[in-house]
C-alpha positions, -999 to +999 in steps of 0.1 A: -268-609-173-298-610-153-301-573-158-300-576-193-323-607-200-354-589-177-358-560-202-373-580-229-401-593-209-414-554-201-435-558-235-456-592-223-492-584-205-486-596-171-517-610-149-531-581-127-511-594-100-510-569-067-489-539-075-453-537-070-454-503-052-477-521-021-474-544+004-495-563+024-497-563+058-485-597+066-453-590+043-436-560+062-403-563+053-378-566+080-344-545+073-317-564+081-279-546+088-261-536+060-224-557+059-200-558+032-197-592+030-233-592+017-225-565-009-196-582-020-213-619-022-240-608-053-237-644-067-239-665-037-273-687-034-280-668-004-306-645-007-287-607-003-298-585+025-296-550+007-329-548+000-360-558+019-375-587-004-369-625+001-347-625-031-326-601-046-312-620-076-339-608-108-360-636-125-345-646-158-364-645-190-377-681-189-392-678-153-411-649-163-426-669-195-434-698-173-454-675-152-472-655-174-483-687-195-500-704-163-525-675-169-535-679-129-535-717-133-511-730-110-515-750-082-524-735-050-495-751-034-477-729-052-492-700-052-475-682-027-441-686-040-448-674-072-464-643-060-431-637-043-411-645-073-432-616-098-433-590-065-395-593-062-391-589-102-413-558-101-388-545-068-360-553-084-373-528-115-388-506-093-352-498-079-335-501-110-356-476-128-350-451-095-311-458-101-316-452-139-335-420-133-311-406-109-281-410-130-295-395-159-307-364-139-271-362-125-260-365-160-285-334-177-283-312-147-267-277-156-232-273-148-242-236-135-264-252-110-240-278-098-211-254-093-231-235-066-220-268-048-187-264-053-164-242-027-130-221-036-107-218-004-099-184+007-068-173-001-046-176+025-020-149+036+010-151+057+009-126+087+032-103+077+015-102+042-020-095+065-003-069+084+009-053+050-023-050+038-040-037+069-012-007+070-021+004+033-064+002+038-059+020+074-033+048+057-043+053+024-070+075+031-046+096+048-027+098+019-035+126-011-021+134-049-015+170-051-018+186-083+006+219-093-013+238-119+004+273-131-009+303-147+005+302-189-008+332-207-012+325-246+016+339-272-010+348-297-043+354-277-031+365-249-053+343-232-046+330-196-043+294-195-041+269-163-014+240-170-008+215-148+027+217-146+031+188-123+020+165-096+030+154-060+021+137-030+010+150+008-006+136+040-034+150+061-014+162+094-050+173+115-082+176+115-081+216+108-079+205+073-035+211+072-017+190+045+020+185+047+042+181+012+075+188+001+080+226-011+092+216-046+058+201-052+041+235-053+069+255-061+058+280-088+020+269-087-007+295-092-035+269-080-036+237-057-054+209-060-060+182-034-074+152-044-083+125-015-084+082-018-120+089-030-113+109-062-128+142-039-114+173-049-107+203-029-089+238-037-061+240-015-039+274-003-005+277+010-004+284+048+035+285+049+068+268+037+102+263+042+124+263+014+156+253+033+142+221+046+117+217+017+088+214+038+049+231+029+021+232+045-012+236+027-046+243+038-081+224+024-117+229+030-130+195+034-153+176+055-142+164+090-150+129+078-126+133+049-096+147+076-082+112+088-044+125+101-018+105+103-001+091+136+028+108+140+060+086+154+096+097+161+129+094+139+153+094+168+152+059+177+152+042+145+174+012+134+192+004+099+175-029+085+139-022+101+110-021+074+094+011+063+063+017+040+059+044+010+026+056+001+023+080-027+007+082-062+037+081-089+031+090-124-006+102-117-016+067-108-040+058-078-024+051-049+006+026-044+027+011-015+062-002-017+080-016+012+119-016+016+142-009+048+162+018+063+196+011+046+211+042+063+207+071+088+223+106+095+228+110+054+226+146+045+212+161+013+211+193-002+174+215+000+164+213-038+158+252-038+180+265-019+212+242-016+214+245+023+218+210+036+192+189+055+206+167+078+199+131+096+178+125+063+166+089+066+179+068+033+155+037+024+158+012-007+117+014-008+111+027-045+105+064-044+092+076-082+088+107-094+052+120-077+061+099-047+077+131-030+060+147-007+044+112+003+048+098+039+072+071+049+060+050+077+070+020+102+055-014+109+031+002+132+016+029+103+037+060+124+052+089+103+087+084+106+095+107+075+085+126+043+100+112+011+116+138-005+141+128-031+159+097-046+198+090-059+195+084-100+213+096-133+184+084-148+155+101-125+139+066-119+141+048-089+179+032-085+167+020-046+184+050-028+152+072-020+160+097+012+130+116+034+132+140+059+126+124+093+096+135+111+112+149+136+127+179+118+092+181+103+071+185+133+090+218+141+090+231+109+053+223+107+045+236+140+060+272+132+043+272+098+008+266+109+012+292+142+029+321+119+033+309+083+068+310+081+097+295+099+126+317+115+160+305+112+191+325+121+216+334+102+244+356+097+243+379+070+271+369+047+276+354+013+302+332+007+325+319-022+323+285-035+340+255-018+363+246-046+373+286-048+389+283-012+404+250-017+422+263-045+439+292-021+452+260+002+427+268+029+399+256+049+369+274+056+345+296+044+354+328+023+331+359+026+323+373-006+298+399+009+290+409+047+262+438+041+266+465+069+228+463+080+234+427+088+247+404+120+280+400+104+283+433+090+273+449+121+302+427+138+327+440+118+334+411+093+353+420+061+344+412+027+363+408-003+368+434-025+395+448-050+416+479-041+424+513-064+449+489-087+418+462-092+437+441-069+418+412-052+414+417-015+402+386+004+379+389+029+376+371+065+379+334+065+355+318+093+374+284+102+350+278+131+321+289+150+314+286+191+346+259+190+332+243+163+355+237+132+341+253+098+358+238+066+330+241+042+297+259+038+276+229+052+295+229+083+285+263+089+246+259+082+250+227+103+260+248+130+236+276+125+206+251+127+216+245+162+212+277+170+181+303+178+176+337+165+187+364+190+215+337+201+253+354+206+279+330+184+320+336+184+329+335+150+369+329+145+381+341+118+416+343+097+427+376+085+453+381+067+476+358+082+464+359+119+432+348+136+408+368+154+374+360+176+344+382+170+312+382+189+280+381+168+242+381+174+221+362+149+191+373+134+163+363+114+160+365+076+149+403+064+117+387+045+111+369+081+107+397+105 
């Protein structure tokens, strides 16, 4: 009540006393130490020690009226005490006004200015999350988007138009501007466009491709600062369960990252172009969608371990079973394509029947349908399948082994030939009629690779 009883006295005319904002030299206050006891005992009869005055309690309404009614006709003996009471009242009034002013200023202060003092704690990531973010940021500049453009002639105007017929991913192989991708990404293209992470686009030329392994090499005329090759790792020591990361450009979006683990090794798939088997393929559960084809598969250190090439899905969407060509296979192919523009792979020079046809005959092996006379098998004397003068089918030789390795189907034959080189002399064991024969054959390159 002391505070509220003080306000009605503000309208009274006080005598010209000393200013409450100044003190005489003989009344310099001494600040006693603050204590919790003095704060809690505000109703005590003792003076408060919170402020530098003799008394903290505010004068009551009757006390101030009495002082003013005297109009300085106060006995000399009490003048000092009365001055102290008035000075104490003005001191308390000054402190009260200051407190009210501060409270009001905080109330009307703009929230926007106050928000500058609000500190938002930084987002905290786990160590594995930070490693994944860093891997994506470090390797994204090396991954490019490849647009396949085909020339189409309008049926009515006969104008030739360039129509985008697909897109995929690729990655920078070296500082000379070579870009590696899948062959099926560039198949049938009349023009190719390569777009880097900063959205700069350059025309690309085909250096060479290997249809059997679904690998192609392009070259772009881009500045050196844009060419950031990936670190090439190895796929020989991979383990099932280790983490892998796939970077690509699915569905025409910007660069995306999918993660997973190696779910299988030494898988085998067929080339989309020739049907020839691709061996030692990496199986992963990292999402590989259309548009990821040709993109890199990285290990946790950011090293290239494969090229994302295919998915197993009836619907065409990622079903958790993706395949990547191992980098050990890719490295040898890319080196040949960069140096020679082609891959020299040995062939027997035969055409063979589908595996189902041989199974119906009740035998195991590869049935030779045709063996051109100018091919390796024709020169060695392998017999093709033919008809006699009466139209009856005469079966040709059935290959049952090469260099002592059993051959049960066409995949086995391709697998064995992949381990050979042009010019190697191999021993082909065939079933001819009711007996077996061994025929030496010298392997040659394809006619279009000579």
